[in-house]
C-alpha positions in Angstrom: 0.0 0.0 0.0 2.8 2.4 0.8 4.4 2.3 -2.6 1.1 3.0 -4.4 0.5 6.0 -2.2 3.8 7.7 -3.0 2.5 9.2 -6.3 -0.1 10.9 -4.2 2.6 13.2 -2.8 3.7 14.6 -6.2 0.9 14.2 -8.7 -2.2 16.0 -7.3 -1.2 19.4 -8.7 -0.5 18.0 -12.2 -3.7 16.0 -12.1 -5.7 19.1 -11.0 -4.3 21.1 -13.8 -5.1 18.4 -16.4 -8.6 18.1 -14.9 -9.2 21.7 -15.7 -8.0 21.4 -19.2 -9.7 18.1 -20.2 -13.0 16.5 -19.2 -13.4 14.0 -16.5 -14.2 11.0 -18.7 -10.9 11.4 -20.7 -8.9 11.8 -17.6 -10.4 8.7 -16.0 -9.8 6.6 -19.1 -6.2 7.8 -19.2 -5.8 6.9 -15.5 -7.3 3.5 -16.0 -5.1 2.9 -19.0 -2.1 3.5 -16.7 -3.4 1.7 -13.7 -4.6 -1.6 -15.3 -1.4 -2.5 -17.1 0.6 -1.5 -14.0 -1.5 -3.9 -11.9 -1.2 -6.7 -14.4 2.6 -6.3 -14.6 2.7 -6.1 -10.8 1.0 -9.5 -10.6 3.4 -11.0 -13.1 6.6 -9.6 -11.8 9.3 -11.9 -10.4 11.5 -9.6 -8.3 11.0 -7.1 -5.6 12.3 -4.1 -7.6 9.8 -4.9 -10.4 7.1 -5.2 -7.8 8.0 -1.8 -6.5 8.2 -0.2 -9.9 4.9 -1.5 -11.1 3.2 -0.6 -7.8 4.4 3.0 -8.3 3.0 2.9 -11.9 -0.4 1.6 -10.7 -0.4 4.2 -8.0 0.0 6.9 -10.6 -3.1 5.6 -12.4 -5.0 5.3 -9.1 -4.2 8.9 -8.3 -5.6 9.9 -11.6 -8.8 8.0 -10.9 -9.2 10.1 -7.8 -10.0 13.2 -9.9 -13.5 12.0 -10.3 -14.1 12.2 -6.6 -11.4 14.1 -4.9 -9.5 16.7 -6.9 -12.0 17.7 -9.5 -14.6 19.3 -7.3 -11.9 21.9 -6.3 -11.2 22.9 -9.9 -11.0 26.5 -10.9 -14.6 26.7 -12.1 -16.1 25.3 -8.9 -14.3 27.9 -6.8 -16.1 30.9 -8.5 -18.7 32.5 -6.4 -22.2 32.5 -8.0 -23.7 35.1 -5.7 -22.7 38.6 -5.1 -23.2 39.7 -1.5 -22.8 43.2 -0.9 
């Protein structure tokens, strides 16, 4: 679990930027296309270093899947105020 959480330290800012530029469906499909091969390669690896590398790759994809629930609601558009109090 720890190795898959490491990308969560570095990637949220990049993912939030990409989520503002592209729609959620494309970002989720890209994240899944990174995560699924990483998990398959993780299950087929035969050394600890390969396990760690593929766990990091699958963690990058999992971090990208988090945009649907975690990062995307805090995008630039959702922070705009809709009412003008004054």
